[in-house]
N, C-alpha and C positions, 0 to 999 in steps of 0.2 A: 213356607218354612225354609230356613237355611241351615245346612249342616256345618257345625263348627268342630274342628279338631281340638281336643284338650289333652294335656299331659299332666298326670298326677305329679304334684311338686315333691312328693315323698319318695315314691318308687319309680317314677318316670314312665310308667305304663301309659300307652296312648289309647284314647277312646274318642267317641264322637257324641255330641248332643245336638238336638235340633232346637233352633230358636225361631220363633215366629217374627216375621217382619213387623207386624203390628206392635209386638212387645218392645222391640228395639226403638221403633218410632215414638212410642209412648214414654220412653225414658228421656224426658226433656232435659234432665241435668244429671251429671255424673256418669258413671259407668254402670252397666247392668250387672248386678251380682247374682250369679247362678249357683245355687247350692247343689253340689254333686254328692249324693249320698254314698255311703259305703256299699260295696258290691255292685256298683254301677259300672265303674271302670276298673276298679280294683278293690282291695279291702279297706282303703282309706276314704275318708270323707274330706271334702275341701270346697272352697268357694273359688269360682273362676270369674274374673272381672272382664267383661266383654264390651268393646266400644261400639259406636254406631255403624262402623264398617265391618262388624262381626269378627274383629280381630281380638284375640285374647291378650289383654294388657298385663295381667298379673294374676297371682294365685294366693290364697290364704288357707293354710291348713287349719281345719276347724275341729279336729278331734281332741284338741286340748284347750279347755277354757279355764282361764285364771280367775279366781275369785278376787275381784278388785274391791277393796273396802269402800265403804260409803264415805261421804264428806259431811261434816257438821252443817246443818241447815243454815246457820248464821254466816258460814263462810262461802256458801254457794252463790254463784252469779245466776240469777233467775230471769231477770229482764234486762236485755241489752239490745240496742238497735244495731242492725247489721250496717257495716260501713257502706258508704255510697259505692255503687258499682264501678265508678271511675277510679276509685282508690283501691278497692278490693272486691273483685268479682269472684265469689265463691263457686259459681257455676264453672268458671274457667279453671279454677283450682281442681275441682273434682273431675273435670273432663280431661285434664292434661297431666295431672300428677298422680302417679300410681301409689299403691299401698307401700311397695318396697322403697320407693324414693322418699316418700313422706316419713316413713318410720326410720330410715337411715339418717335423715337430717335431724329428726327429733332425738334419736339416740346420741348423735354427735353433740347436740345442745346439752343433753343431760350429762355428757362426759366432759363438757367445757372444751370441746375440740373445735378448732376453727374449720369452716366448711367452704369448699369451692363447688359451686354448681355450674357445670358447663351447659349453657343454654343454647338451643337452636331456634327459640321462639322469643325474640326480643320484646314483643308486645306483652309477654307474660311476666317479664322480669320485675316490674314494679309491683304487680299483684302478688307475686311469690314473696318478695321481701316484706311487703306490708302484712301478708298473711302471718308470717312467723313473728313479726313485730307485735301484732295484735294478740295472738294466742299466748304469747309468753309475757305479756305486759304485767308488771308488778311481780314477776316471778324470776325466770331465768334470763340472764344476759347471754348474748351469743355474737359471734362474728360470722357473717355469711356473705361470701363474694359470689355474685352471679355474672359470669363472663362468657364470651364466645369461645369456641374451640380454638380459633386462631389466636386470640389474646392469651389464652391459657398456655399455648405452646411458646409464645414469646416470653411470658412471665413465669414459667414453670418453677424456676429456682426460688421465686418469692413465696411459693406456696408449699415448700418442702415439709412443713409440719401440719398441713391441712388434710382433712378428709376430702377427697376429690370424687365427685359423683357425676355421672352422665346418664340420665334416665335410670334404669334399673341396674346399670353397671357401676361397680366401684372401681374407679381408675387408680386411686391411691388411698391406702389406709395405714399410715405410718405407725399408729398405736394399736392396730389390730382390734378395733372396737366393733367392727361389723361382722356379726355372725348370727345368722337367722335364728339358730336354736337358742341363743342367749338374748334375743330381742323380742321375746314372747309378749311382754307387757306392751312395749311400743307398738308392735304389730296389732295387738288386740285393740288398743286405743284408736289407732288409725282405721282399723276395720270398722269399728263402731261409727266413726265419723263418715266414712265413705258409704256405709250401708244405710244410714239414716236419710230418708228422702227429704224431710223437712230441713231446709237450709238453716233456719234460725236455731232450731233445736240441736242440730248436729254441731253448729258453731259454738253454742253455749256449753254443750256437753264436753266438747274438746277442750275449751278453756278451763272448765272445772277440773277435768282430769289432769291437766298440766299444773294448775294451781294446787291440786291435791298432792301431786308428787313433790312439789316444792315445799308445801307446808309440812308434810310428814317428815321429809328428809331434813329440813331445817330444824324441826323439833328434835329429831334424833341428835343432830349436831349440838344444839343448845343443852340437851340433857347430858350428853357425853362430856361437854366442857364443864358442866356443873359437878359431875362426878369426879372429874380430874382435879378441880379446885379443892374439893372436899378432902381429897386424899393426898395432897401435895407432900405432907409430912411423912407419908409412907412410900415415897418414891423408890427407895432401895428395895423394900420388901416387895413392892409391886413388880419390879424388874425381875426379881428372882422367881416370883410366882409365874409371871408371864412366860419366862423361858421354859419353865417346867411344863406349863400347860400347852405351849406350842408343840412340844414333843408328843404329847398324848392327844392332841387335837380336841381338847375339851373346852378351851377358852371360847371357841366359836359357838359352841352350844350354850355356854353361859351367857354370852353377849346376846344371842338370839332370844333367850328366855327373858333376860332383863329388858330388852327393847320391846319385845312383844307385850310384856306386862305394862311397861310404861305407856305405850300407845293405847292400850286398852283403858288404862286408868285416866289418861289425859283426854282421849277422844271417843272412848267407848266403842272401839272398833276391834275386830278380830282380823289378824293379818295372815294371809296365805303365805306359805314359805317362799313361793316364787316372787310374790310382790315384795316381801321383806328383802329378798336378795336384790331386787330391782332398786329399792330405796337405799340399800347399803352401797350399791354401785354409784349412786348419785352422791352419797355422803363422801365416799372415797375420792371420786374423780372430779365432781363439780366443786365441792366444798374443801377438798384436800384434807380430810380428817381421817386419821387411822384410829378406828374404834378400839383396837387392841392396846393402843397407847393411852387410852382415856378411861376404859372400863376394866377393872380387874376384880378377881374373886377376893372377897375380904378374907384375910388370914385369920 
């Protein structure tokens, strides 16, 4: 048995857990996810990700689970062959990329923010680029630059509008998009990917989650544009109403209700308020659509 020091990601209290050498050795791919229950270290529960050297690589706060809606069966990817390992080695991805790094890059993609990843492992670069190309195929477009620390220092001025990450560290975040408390959906999606032992299932599930986010946010955009076209002749009235509603903060509630009802009617899904907010972030930042300018209360 090996004693490993852990730190609660919420309150920062320190504690210790014992991990058997056999358990670490039997973890042939990815990181070992250890569920730390509440009242073991502190009152919080969380997951600690531990590598083969018994080093804690990352944490995931587990006391808040988002109800992620289902995806219509006809839209789900069910059978897909894993890419050849020379092109994309998922074992390497799970072993070398942490929950925080993956969720930060995913969030930047959803926000249509260009990304710079400072890499210290050149052999991984192609696999990382292919990984994001494959999981976002037919959904989100993105720009990801994977460069060495030396090259980044030389070309820093060229990346002034990019999110710059190095491992779990955020080097530069010009649009202030990285905040753990606001990235709950991304972190939960990545946590599911890392925790699933079966490579094929984890890969397919991740692709479906990303396609789901794209499909639902794209549907919201199309619905909002339809509403806007229907009411073009009422533009002046809408402007007056919107200004009044902005003051009393009720337009947000109206939009939430309208979109929730639309998604239920269209896809037969119930949307958690956190996931709805996640979709709205994609609508605003990726598709550049302001719902307040598209959907109004009928006078």
